[in-house]
N, C-alpha and C positions, 0 to 999 in steps of 0.2 A: 418683611424681613429687615432688621436693622442693618444699615450699612456701616462699614468701618471708616474712621477718620485716621488718615496716615500723615505723619509729620516727618520730614527729612531736614535735619539741621546740620549735617556734616557733608563734606565732599563725597559725591557718589555719582555713579553712572547708572541711569535708569533706562531700561530698554524692554521691548516686547519679545518674549520668547515662549513659543507654544501657546500663544494667546493669553499669556499671563505676564504680570509685572515681575521682572527680575532685577534685583538690586546688587550692584557691584561697588566696591570701595577701592580706592587706590592702595596698592601694596607698597612695601618698602623698596622693592626692586623696580617700581614704576609701572608694574603690570597690575591690572585689575584682578580682584579675587571675589568670588561669589560669597555672600554672607547669608546665612539662613536659607529659608525656602522661598520659592516663588510665591506670589500672592495672586489669587484669582481676582481679576479685574471686576467681575460681577459682584464681588463682596465690598467694593470700595464706594463710598458716597462722597467724601471730601478728601482731597490730597493737598498738603501744604508743602511748598518748596521754600526753604529758608536758609540758603547758603549760595554764595556767588559761584562756587565751584561745583555746582550740581549740573550734570549734563543729562538731558532727557531727549530721547529720539522722537522723530516725527511719527513713526509708527505707533509708539506708545501713546503719544498725545491723541492721535486719531482714535485709538481703541478706547481711551478714557472718555473722550467726548461721545463716542458711539454708545457708551454705557451710562451717559448722563452723570459723569463724575465732575464735581466742581473742583477745578484746579486753581489753587490760590498761590500767588507768589508774594514774597515779603521784601521789604526795602532793607537798607543797611542797618536800620534801627530794630529790625526783626518784627516789625508790625506788618500785617497784611496790606499789600499795596495794589494788587491786581487780581482779577477773577476771570477765568476762562470757562465759558459754558458752550454747549452745542447750540447751533442755530435751529435745529429741528430734531425732536425725538418723539413727536406725536403724529399719529397717522391722520388726524383731522386738523392739522396745523392751520391751514388757510381759513377754515370755518371758525376756528377759535380766535384767530387773530381778528377776523372781521367782527365777531361779536364783541370783542374787547374794544376795538377801535370805535365801534358804533354805540358804545354804552352811553346812555343819557346822563346829563348832569344830575337830575333828581336821584337816579340809581346810585351814582358815585357818592353823592352826599349821604344817602342812607347807609351805604357800605362803610363810609368813614364814621358815621355815628355809631354803628355797631362795633367798629374797631376801637374807637376811643372809650366806649363804655367798658369793653372787655379789658382794655389796658388799665384803666383806673381801678377796676375791680381787682385785678391781679396785683397792682401796686398796693392797694389797701390790704389785701390778704397777706402780703409779705410784711407790711408794717405790723399787722396784728400778730403774726408769727413771731416777730421780733420784740413784741411787748408794747407796741405803741397803739394808742387808741386812734382808729382810722374811720370812725363813724361818719365824720364830715366828708371824707372822700367817697364813701359809699352813697351818701346823699347826692354828691356831685355827679357820680356815675349815672344815677337815675335821672338827672336833669339834663344830660347831654342831648342836644337837639340835632336835627338833620344838618350835616355838614359841620357840626360843633361850632355854630355861629357865635356862641358866647365864650368860646375858647376855654372850656372847662379843662382841656388837656394841660394848658399852661398853668392854670390855677392849681390843679392837682400836682403837677410836677414841682412847683415851688414848695408846696407842703411836704411832698414826698422826699425830695433831695435834702431838705432841711432836717429831716427826721431820721433817715435810714442809717446813716453812719454816725449820727450825733454822739452816742455813748463813747465811741472810741476816737472819732475825728470831729470835734466840735466845730471847726472852721472849714469843713468840707465844702467845696464849690464844684458843681458838675460842669465840666467843659472838656472838650477834646484835648486842649493844651494846658489844662489846669493840673494841679499836683495829684499825688497818690490819693486814692487808688484808681484814678481815671485811666492810668495806663492799663490796668487789669480790665476795667470796663470796656475800653476801646478794643482791646484784643478779643474779648469775649463777644462783643457785638459784631466784630468782623467775621468771626466764625459763624455766628447766627445768621448774618446777612448772606453769606455764601450758601448756607443750608437752605434758607428761604428761596433764594434765587434758583437754586437747583430744583426745588419743589415746583416753582412756578413754570419753569421750562418743561418739567415732566408733565405738567397739566396742560401743556400747549399754549401757554400765555407768554406775552412779552414782558420781561421784568422792567423795561424802560417806561412803559406807559402807566403812570400811577393813578390812584383814585383821589389822592390829595396832593402828595408831593409832585412838583412839576418843574423842578430845576432843569433847564435845558442842558446843563453840563453834567447831569447825573444820569448814568446809564442804568441805574437800578432803583428808580423811583417807586415802582410797585413793590419791590422787595422791602424798601424802607417803610412803606405803608403797612404791609402785612406782618412785619416782624414786631410791630409795636406791642401787641399783647403778650408777646413772647419775651420781651426784654426783661421783665421781672425774674425770669428763670436765670438769666445771666447775673442779674443783680444779687440773687440769692447765693449763687456760687461764689461771687466775689465777696459777699458779706461773710461767708464761711472762711474764706482766705484771710480777710482782715482780722477776724476774731482769732484765728490761729496765730497770726503775726502780732496780735495785741495792738493793732493800729500803727505799728512801726512801718515807716516808709520802706518799700522794697522794690527792686527792679524785677522785670520779667525774667524768671529763671526757668530752667528746664522743668523743674517740678511744678511751678505755677502754670506753665504752658500746658503741661500734661493734664492738669486738672481742668483747665479751660477747654482743652480739646475734647473733653468728655461731654460737652454741652449737647451735641446732637443725640447722645445716648441717654440723656436725663429722662427719668420717668415722669410723665405728665398725665393728667386726667382730662380727657376730652369726651364730652357727652356721657359722663359716668363710666367711661372705660379707660383703663390704664394702658399706656403705650409709650415707647421711646419718643422723644421730641421729634426726631426726623420723620417717624411714621405719622405722628399727629399732624405735622406740617403738611404732609401729603393729603390728609383729609381736609385741612384748611384750604389749600390751593385748589383742590377738586371742587369744594363747595363754592369758591369764588368763580370758577369757570362756569358752574351751573347758574350762578346769579347773572353772569354776563349773557348766558344763552337764554335767559328767561325761564329756566326750569325750576328755579328756587329764588327766595328772597332773603335767605338767612346764611350768614357766614358762620362757619363752625370754628370756634376758638376754644382754647383750653381754660380750665379753672384752676388757679393755683391753690 
């Protein structure tokens, strides 16, 4: 079942009532008034809080975490800044933590090889959809070695980012603090990262312990690893927005946020079957858990 992504960008009072999320907004007389219907918490996958005057009760937070909802908070610039996830939602938590912690270096290098091959293939597919010849990238994807020791990921990235927005933004540079449309990419990746972290926790894994990323200040190294082949889906959505805006620089608006918030519901193809991205991610994280447990050697990733 596809879960909903909820966004709150205005002053509100959020509480738990009858085991459901109830939304209240400040009234002109200073009293709160109920708006709309209550929302079943079991239908929520990601919830984004984007206003300094939003109040959320502890009872609601507990219920959200109990249902493995990724709770995202935003900074004053309206970009995602924090992510709250449950510590345990899996009945075999200790066994799965142990398998993950004890994963051998050769296994992690093989998993990273599969991850980078899938990422480059999906980047190549998006370039081809956009009318760019990406045969070289497909060759590179087949040449990725265990652990990507030759760094084909960086080589492919240089070609990819030079090409993807070129028709509309010839001088585009990819970077978190660079110009448009990096603001859209950063926002989309943050939504994707929260969705991936949620899937990892649901599979009984620690989002902190990566197979490649290992920054000691990063609490979501594994999420950053597993999201790599899914990034081109965000890029595709941003590319659509750039085309609609004819390459003209724009800030994050309510409309663009709404489109980017649909990322968890995007249709993807994984092992020949179509499903929402969030559901496909659950298959990916479940396959990773099986690799850690020695039950499988293959990660399941989507094909763009």
